[in-house]
NUTIZA-281795 format. One record per residue (C-alpha): residue number from 1; x, y, z. Coordinates in steps of 0.001 Angstrom, whole numbers, plus 524288, in hexadecimal, padded with zeros to 5 digits. Each point is the difference from the previous one (the first is absolute). Layout:
[pt NUM,[X,Y,Z]];
...
This chain:
[pt 1,[84A29,52928,14CD8]];
[pt 2,[80245,80EA1,7FE5B]];
[pt 3,[80853,801CE,7F3EF]];
[pt 4,[804EE,80D34,804AA]];
[pt 5,[806AB,7FA3D,80BEC]];
[pt 6,[80DF4,7FADA,7FF14]];
[pt 7,[80013,7F134,7FF11]];
[pt 8,[80865,7F68C,807C5]];
[pt 9,[802D6,7F1A6,7FE39]];
[pt 10,[80541,7F94D,80C37]];
[pt 11,[807D1,7F355,7FFF2]];
[pt 12,[8000A,7F789,80C36]];
[pt 13,[80429,7F292,804A6]];
[pt 14,[7FB4E,7FF7F,80E13]];
[pt 15,[7F821,806C9,80A7F]];
[pt 16,[7FECF,80CE6,7F8CA]];
[pt 17,[801C0,8090A,80BA1]];
[pt 18,[80630,80A6C,7F75E]];
[pt 19,[7F4E5,7FE1D,7F65E]];
[pt 20,[7F6D3,802C8,80B5C]];
[pt 21,[8077C,80C82,802D4]];
[pt 22,[7FD1D,8047F,7F21A]];
[pt 23,[7F1B1,7FC24,80139]];
[pt 24,[7FF12,80794,80CC4]];
[pt 25,[806C9,80BFA,7FA55]];
[pt 26,[7F691,80054,7F496]];
[pt 27,[7F426,7FE30,808D4]];
[pt 28,[80500,80AF8,808BB]];
[pt 29,[8018C,808D5,7F402]];
[pt 30,[80E60,80200,802F1]];
[pt 31,[802D3,7F9B9,7F2CC]];
[pt 32,[7F83E,803E5,7F3FD]];
[pt 33,[80108,7F355,7F85B]];
[pt 34,[7F987,7F30A,7FD5E]];
[pt 35,[80598,7F25D,800B8]];
[pt 36,[7FBE0,7FA18,7F311]];
[pt 37,[80538,7F250,80282]];
[pt 38,[80717,7F7E8,80A23]];
[pt 39,[80819,7F4B8,7FAB9]];
[pt 40,[805A2,7F4F8,8081E]];
[pt 41,[80928,7F51E,7FBF7]];
[pt 42,[7FA4E,7F7B8,80AFD]];
[pt 43,[7F1D9,7FBC1,80081]];
[pt 44,[80010,7FF93,80EF0]];
[pt 45,[804FB,80DE9,801F0]];
[pt 46,[7F79A,80690,80A68]];
[pt 47,[801B2,80CDE,7F8D2]];
[pt 48,[7F678,7FB0A,7F5C0]];
[pt 49,[7F57E,7FFA4,80A74]];
[pt 50,[8036A,80DDD,80427]];
[pt 51,[7FE48,80495,7F201]];
[pt 52,[7F345,7F8B2,7FE0A]];
[pt 53,[7FA51,805AB,80C88]];
[pt 54,[80332,80D7B,7FAB5]];
[pt 55,[7F968,7FD10,7F308]];
[pt 56,[80CB8,7FFB3,7F85D]];
[pt 57,[801E6,7F6CC,7F485]];
[pt 58,[809DE,7F525,8023B]];
[pt 59,[807A6,7F670,7F7CB]];
[pt 60,[8087C,7F45F,8037D]];
[pt 61,[80B31,7FD39,7F6C3]];
[pt 62,[807BE,7F463,804EA]];
[pt 63,[80E5A,8007F,7FC85]];
[pt 64,[8002A,7F12C,80081]];
[pt 65,[7F72E,7FFC6,7F403]];
[pt 66,[80A95,805F3,7F778]];
[pt 67,[80C84,7F9E8,7FAAB]];
[pt 68,[8089A,80BD1,802B0]];
[pt 69,[800C1,80CFD,80706]];
[pt 70,[7FE91,806BB,7F2EA]];
[pt 71,[7F35A,7F8E7,7FCDD]];
[pt 72,[7FA81,802EC,80D7E]];
[pt 73,[8038F,80E54,7FEF9]];
[pt 74,[7F9C3,800D2,7F292]];
[pt 75,[7F362,7FAE5,805ED]];
[pt 76,[800FD,80A53,80AA4]];
[pt 77,[801F9,80ABF,7F600]];
[pt 78,[7F439,7FB74,7F828]];
[pt 79,[7F755,80088,80C1E]];
[pt 80,[80568,80CE6,804FD]];
[pt 81,[7FF82,8074A,7F32F]];
[pt 82,[7F180,7FD94,7FE55]];
[pt 83,[7FE6A,80A75,80A84]];
[pt 84,[80A1F,809B4,7FAE4]];
[pt 85,[804BB,80308,80DC9]];
[pt 86,[806C0,80C78,803F0]];
[pt 87,[80820,7F82C,809B0]];
[pt 88,[802CE,7F1D5,8031F]];
[pt 89,[801EA,7FD47,80E78]];
[pt 90,[807B2,7F458,8050C]];
[pt 91,[7FA41,7FD0D,80D6A]];
[pt 92,[806BF,7F3E8,8050D]];
[pt 93,[80119,7FA14,7F270]];
[pt 94,[809F1,7F534,801FE]];
[pt 95,[804CE,7FE38,7F234]];
[pt 96,[80C41,80539,7F990]];
[pt 97,[7FB5D,80705,7F3DD]];
[pt 98,[806CE,7FF54,7F2EE]];
[pt 99,[806CA,80BB6,7FA1C]];
[pt 100,[7F5D6,80049,7F53B]];
[pt 101,[7F4F0,8018B,809D4]];
[pt 102,[8073F,80A77,80789]];
[pt 103,[8035B,807A6,7F3B4]];
[pt 104,[7F1CA,7FF92,7FBA3]];
[pt 105,[7FBB6,8072E,80C5E]];
[pt 106,[80C78,80786,802E9]];
[pt 107,[7FD15,80C6C,8076D]];
[pt 108,[7F28C,7FB8E,8046B]];
[pt 109,[803AD,7F372,8070E]];
[pt 110,[801AE,8013F,80EC4]];
[pt 111,[80438,7F6B6,80AB1]];
[pt 112,[801E9,800AA,80E9F]];
[pt 113,[80B47,7F8C8,80655]];
[pt 114,[8011E,7FD6D,80EAC]];
[pt 115,[80D7E,805A0,80228]];
[pt 116,[80736,80CD9,7FF48]];
[pt 117,[804E6,7FE18,7F239]];
[pt 118,[80A7A,7FEA1,7FB30]];
[pt 119,[8019D,7F7B1,80C4D]];
[pt 120,[7FAF5,7F215,7FF4C]];
[pt 121,[7F9EC,7FDC8,7F2C4]];
[pt 122,[7F93B,7F2DE,7FEC1]];
[pt 123,[7FA3A,7F80B,80B18]];
[pt 124,[8010C,7FEFF,80EE8]];
[pt 125,[8027A,80E83,80146]];
[pt 126,[7FC03,80194,80E3C]];
[pt 127,[80859,7F4C9,804E7]];
[pt 128,[80B80,8050E,7F83F]];
[pt 129,[7FE8D,80D66,80647]];
[pt 130,[7FF81,7F9C4,80D7F]];
[pt 131,[80B90,7F736,7FD4A]];
[pt 132,[807E1,80BBE,7FB90]];
[pt 133,[7FD21,80780,80C75]];
[pt 134,[7F946,80B17,7F8D0]];
[pt 135,[7F97A,80ABB,807D1]];
[pt 136,[7F57E,80265,7F5C9]];
[pt 137,[7F813,7F825,7F66A]];
[pt 138,[7F523,80435,7F712]];
[pt 139,[7F9D6,7FF8E,7F2AB]];
[pt 140,[80276,8066F,7F2D4]];
[pt 141,[7F6BC,80335,7F4E2]];
[pt 142,[80757,7FFDC,7F329]];
[pt 143,[7FE59,7FFBE,7F169]];
[pt 144,[8021C,7F27B,7FA6A]];
[pt 145,[80B26,7FD9C,7F691]];
[pt 146,[80621,7F38B,7FAF6]];
[pt 147,[80949,7FFF7,80BA6]];
[pt 148,[7F9C2,7F8EF,80B87]];
[pt 149,[7FBDE,80A13,80A38]];
[pt 150,[8092B,80973,7F934]];
[pt 151,[7F73C,80A53,7F9E4]];
[pt 152,[8002F,80E3D,80457]];
[pt 153,[7FB05,801B2,80DE2]];
[pt 154,[7F48C,80918,80264]];
[pt 155,[7FCD7,7FFF4,80E91]];
[pt 156,[8056E,7F884,80B79]];
[pt 157,[7F9EF,7FE05,80D7A]];
[pt 158,[80996,7FD5E,80AEE]];
[pt 159,[7FCDB,7F832,80C34]];
[pt 160,[8089D,7FF15,80C02]];
[pt 161,[80480,7F256,803A6]];
[pt 162,[7FDB1,7FC4C,80E34]];
[pt 163,[808B2,7F6BE,80796]];
[pt 164,[7F45F,7F700,8022D]];
[pt 165,[7FCCB,7FF39,7F18A]];
[pt 166,[7FF91,7F390,7F84B]];
[pt 167,[7FD5C,7FF69,7F173]];
[pt 168,[7F142,7FE9F,801BF]];
[pt 169,[7FE9B,80B73,8096C]];
[pt 170,[8084B,808A3,7F75C]];
[pt 171,[7F8B4,7FBD5,7F3C0]];
[pt 172,[7F2EE,803B7,8061B]];
[pt 173,[8049D,80DCE,8032C]];
[pt 174,[80606,801C5,7F29E]];
[pt 175,[7F385,7FB2B,7F96B]];
[pt 176,[7F80D,80AA6,806A6]];
[pt 177,[808FA,80A00,7F9BD]];
[pt 178,[7FEE2,7F967,7F2B9]];
[pt 179,[7F16A,8022E,8008F]];
[pt 180,[8026F,80E92,80204]];
[pt 181,[80A4A,802BE,7F5CE]];
[pt 182,[7FC43,7F74F,7F48F]];
[pt 183,[7F2E4,80631,7FC3E]];
[pt 184,[805F3,80D56,802A3]];
[pt 185,[80B11,7FDD0,7F64A]];
[pt 186,[7F6CF,7FA25,7F5EF]];
[pt 187,[7F75A,80BE1,8013C]];
[pt 188,[80B79,808BE,7FC4A]];
[pt 189,[801BF,7F7D0,7F3BE]];
[pt 190,[7F19F,800BB,7FC5A]];
[pt 191,[7FFFB,80EB3,80217]];
[pt 192,[80B45,8017A,7F684]];
[pt 193,[808F6,8054E,80A92]];
[pt 194,[808CD,7F406,8006A]];
[pt 195,[807AF,7FB55,7F430]];
[pt 196,[80BC6,7F79E,7FD12]];
[pt 197,[80A7F,80561,7F732]];
[pt 198,[80B3F,7F6DD,7FD73]];
[pt 199,[8043B,7FAA4,80D29]];
[pt 200,[7FA17,80B27,807E3]];
[pt 201,[7F2A9,80259,80603]];
[pt 202,[7FB37,80E06,7FFC3]];
[pt 203,[7F524,80624,8080D]];
[pt 204,[7FB00,80D15,7FB10]];
[pt 205,[80BA9,8003E,7F6A9]];
[pt 206,[8099A,7FEE8,80B56]];
[pt 207,[808F0,7F417,8009F]];
[pt 208,[7FD94,7F716,80B90]];
[pt 209,[80C43,7FBDB,80744]];
[pt 210,[804B7,7F23A,7FD54]];
[pt 211,[7FA0C,7FA56,80C69]];
[pt 212,[7F2D4,80666,7FDDC]];
[pt 213,[7F8E6,80A0C,8083D]];
[pt 214,[80255,7FB52,80DE0]];
[pt 215,[7F5BC,800C9,80AA9]];
[pt 216,[7FF60,7FA5B,80DB1]];
[pt 217,[7F4D7,7F7A1,804CD]];
[pt 218,[7F9C9,80B12,807DE]];
[pt 219,[80223,80A72,7F5A6]];
[pt 220,[7F50D,8056B,7F773]];
[pt 221,[800AC,7FC78,7F1C2]];
[pt 222,[805AC,80A87,7F71C]];
[pt 223,[7F639,80757,7F7A7]];
């Protein structure tokens, strides 16, 4: 492990496709960082295999082993802080985190949510967009605060909804955009260009609009 490189800890619960996007970005040298640890709250998460194949340390911390959310989050903090990460990345981590955990990492805790926030926080986002007759869906990278899916938005990828779409087809197209924007936003944070001040995200000292920097699926990522 190169101590001079920014360190990430990634939290997962499932397949780890966004984790893979970070691994790929680092291997392609488009992100100057190292993933110090991948933690899953499920022993069968396929993302653990992705990490192990890439030579990344892993840990499984089962929430069912703890009597409360607070106790589970304390165990997470103990494991994470051993690596003194510059950022903690939630990549499909399907646990609601306590305010104490969030406050501990405030300003360096990122999440990606599969909707155009503030639309559709929570689950079943693609079906909700279809049911509402929306013309666009997408994904939002945001800072994590104690409010569920409510932290300041950073960047948002928008995907057109086709008449033939169902939730699975739409989810697959949105996921491809997640893999583009999430490492990109995290890189801004690691470079010191992205910060959170109060309830606002700033890039290069300029406030980001409440919905985040918006890009379309076929649009290059902003520098």
